[in-house]
C-alpha positions as CSV (number, residue, x, y, z in Angstrom):
1,M,146.1,175.0,55.4
2,R,147.8,176.3,57.8
3,H,149.4,179.8,58.5
4,L,151.1,181.5,61.4
5,V,152.0,184.5,60.8
6,V,154.4,186.1,63.6
7,G,155.7,190.2,63.9
8,S,159.3,190.5,63.7
9,D,158.9,194.0,66.6
10,R,158.0,192.7,69.5
11,V,154.7,195.3,69.2
12,D,152.9,197.5,66.5
13,A,154.4,195.2,64.0
14,G,151.0,194.6,61.7
15,K,150.1,191.0,62.3
16,T,146.8,190.8,62.9
17,T,146.5,193.3,60.1
18,F,148.1,190.8,58.1
19,S,146.3,188.1,59.4
20,T,142.8,189.5,59.0
21,G,143.6,189.9,55.3
22,L,145.3,186.1,55.0
23,L,141.6,185.2,56.5
24,E,139.7,187.5,53.8
25,R,142.1,185.7,50.8
26,V,142.1,181.8,52.3
27,G,138.7,181.5,54.9
28,G,139.4,179.4,58.4
29,V,139.8,180.0,61.5
30,G,142.1,182.9,63.2
31,F,143.0,182.2,66.3
32,K,145.2,184.0,68.7
33,P,146.9,181.5,71.4
34,R,147.9,184.3,73.6
35,A,147.0,188.1,74.0
36,G,146.7,190.7,76.9
37,N,146.4,195.1,77.0
38,D,147.1,197.3,78.9
39,Y,144.9,199.2,81.0
40,W,146.2,202.7,80.9
41,F,147.2,201.9,77.1
42,D,144.4,200.2,76.0
43,H,141.2,201.7,78.1
44,D,138.7,202.0,75.7
45,D,139.3,198.2,74.9
46,V,139.3,196.9,77.8
47,R,136.6,199.2,78.9
48,R,134.0,197.3,76.2
49,A,135.1,193.9,77.4
50,V,134.6,194.0,80.8
51,A,130.9,196.3,80.6
52,D,129.5,193.3,79.4
53,G,131.8,191.0,81.9
54,R,134.3,190.0,79.5
55,L,138.1,190.6,79.3
56,Y,139.4,190.5,75.6
57,G,141.0,192.6,73.0
58,K,141.1,193.9,69.5
59,D,143.0,191.6,68.0
60,A,141.5,188.6,68.7
61,Q,138.5,190.6,68.7
62,R,139.7,191.3,65.1
63,L,140.5,187.7,64.2
64,A,136.8,186.4,65.4
65,A,134.9,189.2,62.9
66,A,137.8,187.9,60.1
67,S,137.0,184.2,60.6
68,A,134.7,181.8,57.8
69,A,133.4,180.5,61.3
70,D,131.2,182.4,63.9
71,V,133.3,182.4,67.2
72,A,134.0,184.7,70.0
73,P,137.1,186.0,70.8
74,E,137.8,184.2,74.0
75,A,137.2,180.8,72.5
76,I,140.3,181.3,69.6
77,N,142.5,183.2,72.8
78,P,142.2,180.6,75.8
79,V,145.3,183.1,77.6
80,H,144.5,187.0,77.9
81,R,146.8,189.2,80.4
82,L,145.4,192.4,82.0
83,W,148.5,194.8,82.6
84,R,149.0,198.1,84.7
85,P,151.1,200.7,84.4
86,A,154.0,200.7,87.1
87,P,155.2,203.7,87.5
88,G,157.0,202.9,90.8
89,G,159.2,200.6,89.2
90,G,160.1,196.9,90.5
91,T,159.8,193.8,88.4
92,G,157.4,192.0,89.8
93,I,155.9,188.7,89.9
94,V,156.5,188.3,85.7
95,G,159.9,190.2,85.0
96,R,159.0,193.6,84.0
97,G,159.7,196.9,85.3
98,D,157.3,198.8,84.1
99,R,154.0,196.5,83.7
100,Q,152.0,195.9,86.7
101,F,150.1,192.0,86.1
102,V,146.6,192.6,87.4
103,A,144.7,188.9,86.2
104,D,144.4,186.5,83.6
105,R,141.2,185.4,81.4
106,L,141.8,181.3,80.7
107,R,139.3,179.7,78.6
108,I,138.7,176.7,80.6
109,P,136.0,173.6,79.2
110,G,132.4,173.8,78.5
111,G,133.2,177.7,77.4
112,D,133.2,178.9,81.1
113,D,136.0,181.4,82.0
114,A,138.4,180.8,85.0
115,F,140.2,184.2,86.2
116,V,143.9,184.4,87.7
117,V,145.1,187.2,89.9
118,G,148.3,189.4,90.8
119,G,148.3,188.7,94.5
120,A,150.1,192.5,94.7
121,A,147.5,193.9,91.8
122,D,146.1,197.1,92.5
123,V,143.5,195.5,90.3
124,P,140.9,198.5,89.1
125,A,137.5,199.1,90.4
126,G,135.3,199.1,87.7
127,V,137.2,195.8,86.4
128,R,136.5,194.1,90.0
129,E,133.2,195.1,90.2
130,A,132.7,193.6,86.9
131,L,134.7,190.5,86.7
132,P,133.9,187.6,88.9
133,L,137.6,187.9,90.3
134,D,136.5,187.1,94.1
135,G,137.1,183.1,93.5
136,A,140.0,183.6,91.3
137,T,143.3,182.2,91.8
138,V,145.7,184.8,93.8
139,V,149.2,183.9,92.3
140,D,152.1,186.6,94.6
141,S,155.1,184.8,92.8
142,A,156.9,183.7,89.4
143,A,157.2,180.5,91.0
144,A,153.5,180.3,91.9
145,L,152.7,182.0,88.3
146,D,154.2,179.4,87.1
147,E,152.7,175.8,88.8
148,V,149.3,177.4,87.7
149,T,150.4,178.0,84.1
150,R,151.5,174.4,84.2
151,E,148.4,173.4,85.4
152,R,146.5,174.9,83.8
153,Y,147.0,177.8,81.5
154,L,149.6,174.4,79.1
155,P,146.2,172.3,78.8
156,A,143.9,175.4,77.7
157,L,147.1,176.1,75.0
158,S,147.1,172.5,73.5
159,R,142.7,172.6,73.3
160,L,143.8,174.9,71.7
161,A,146.5,173.4,69.4
162,E,143.8,169.9,68.5
163,R,141.5,173.0,67.5
164,V,144.3,174.3,64.5
165,R,144.9,170.7,64.0
166,N,141.7,169.8,63.4
167,R,140.9,172.8,60.6
168,D,141.4,172.5,57.3
169,R,142.6,176.4,57.6
170,A,143.9,178.3,59.8
171,V,145.5,181.7,60.7
172,V,147.4,181.3,63.9
173,E,148.9,184.9,64.9
174,S,151.6,185.0,67.6
175,Y,151.4,187.0,70.4
176,G,155.0,189.7,70.9
177,D,157.7,188.6,69.4
178,V,157.7,184.7,70.1
179,A,158.4,182.6,67.3
180,R,156.3,179.4,68.0
181,P,153.3,180.1,69.8
182,L,152.1,176.7,69.8
183,R,154.9,173.7,69.7
184,D,152.6,170.9,68.1
185,V,151.1,171.8,65.3
186,T,151.9,171.8,62.0
187,F,152.3,174.9,60.1
188,D,152.3,174.5,55.8
189,A,153.5,178.4,56.7
190,V,155.2,181.3,58.3
191,V,154.5,184.5,57.4
192,A,157.0,187.6,59.6
193,V,155.4,190.9,59.3
194,E,156.9,194.1,60.3
195,P,156.4,197.8,59.4
196,G,157.1,197.5,55.5
197,R,157.8,194.5,54.5
198,A,156.6,190.5,54.6
199,R,158.5,187.8,54.7
200,V,157.4,184.0,54.0
201,F,158.8,181.1,54.5
202,D,158.5,177.1,54.2
203,G,156.2,176.2,57.9
204,E,158.7,172.8,58.1
205,R,161.9,174.4,57.6
206,Y,161.0,177.2,60.0
207,A,160.2,174.5,62.0
208,R,163.5,173.3,62.1
209,A,165.0,176.5,62.8
210,C,163.4,177.1,66.1
211,E,165.0,173.7,66.8
212,V,168.1,174.7,65.9
213,V,167.8,178.0,67.8
214,G,166.1,176.7,71.2
215,G,169.2,174.4,71.7
216,S,171.9,176.8,71.2
217,A,173.3,178.9,73.4
218,R,171.9,182.2,72.4
219,G,168.3,180.3,73.0
220,G,168.5,178.4,75.8
221,R,164.3,178.9,76.7
222,L,160.9,178.2,76.2
223,E,159.7,181.0,74.1
224,E,162.5,181.7,70.8
225,S,161.7,185.0,69.6
226,V,161.5,185.8,66.0
227,G,164.5,187.6,64.8
228,D,166.9,184.5,66.3
229,V,165.2,181.8,64.0
230,T,165.1,184.5,61.2
231,D,168.1,185.1,61.0
232,V,168.9,180.9,60.6
233,V,166.6,180.6,57.9
234,D,165.6,181.6,54.0
235,P,162.6,183.2,52.9
236,T,161.0,182.4,50.1
237,A,160.1,185.2,49.5
238,T,160.5,188.9,50.5
239,V,157.5,191.1,49.8
240,A,157.2,194.9,50.4
241,L,154.2,195.8,52.1
242,P,152.4,199.2,51.5
243,A,151.1,201.6,54.9
244,L,147.2,201.2,55.3
245,S,145.0,204.2,56.4
246,D,143.1,203.6,59.5
247,S,140.0,202.9,57.8
248,E,141.9,200.0,55.5
249,R,143.4,198.2,58.4
250,T,140.2,197.5,59.7
251,D,138.5,196.4,56.5
252,P,139.9,192.8,55.9
253,A,138.9,193.0,52.3
254,A,140.6,196.0,51.9
255,V,144.1,194.6,53.3
256,A,143.7,191.9,50.9
257,D,144.0,194.1,48.3
258,A,146.6,195.8,49.6
259,Y,148.6,193.0,50.5
260,E,147.6,190.8,47.6
261,V,151.4,190.1,46.6
262,A,152.4,189.2,49.6
263,L,149.6,186.7,50.3
264,D,150.1,185.6,46.7
265,A,153.8,184.6,48.1
266,A,152.0,182.9,51.6
267,V,149.1,180.2,49.9
268,A,151.8,179.5,47.4
269,A,154.2,178.3,50.1
270,A,151.3,176.5,51.9
271,L,151.1,174.8,48.7
272,D,154.3,174.5,47.6
């Protein structure tokens, strides 16, 4: 039973909270193919990780903790990006005017980590001191980052996809509003989460909708958005999600209890 959880909003859609509740309900292991955090806005999370010479985010940490196996955040999240604000503007090498790409952490075979650093990045002193960045790959253009992505990132994601396929029960959480984070995995059901509701989709129909959008004039890009995909496929169920307190959101058992109806619909769609 493989579930994909996607978000209808670019940020704070509630994907991780829903995913931990789903893991509590069905068991298995959670996966987060790509993730990222901001040195300014997620400063405590960054400091906590780099204090141990590591780089990961709280989403992967929560998924790892909720999993029915002993897994490290880096093991279920092969690509993690560190940003920092760019008050002066400029698009940088990844096309974001408000953010500067600082570094990526890439989990490679054998459980080791490699790093890729932006050539013009203003790497915070604490990050540079804590992480082994001296031997990192440096990229100074979008083309260079694309090349590294093809040579190193995509194989890492392919290995993650293989691990997902080999799991009897897996919950994959997407990133941002990306509709399909792993292209070579078949999901039994997909849940699109947004503040206040969850929409459940048949996995096969959702995959076909991704193909339709990807081949259309509106699509034409590598990563389809959730909104574009859900516009062309009907959900099997739409369920209201109650607002949760901070303590409830961080407790998978409490989430599973509060989201019981939505989780029932997700499991039913996967078994149908």
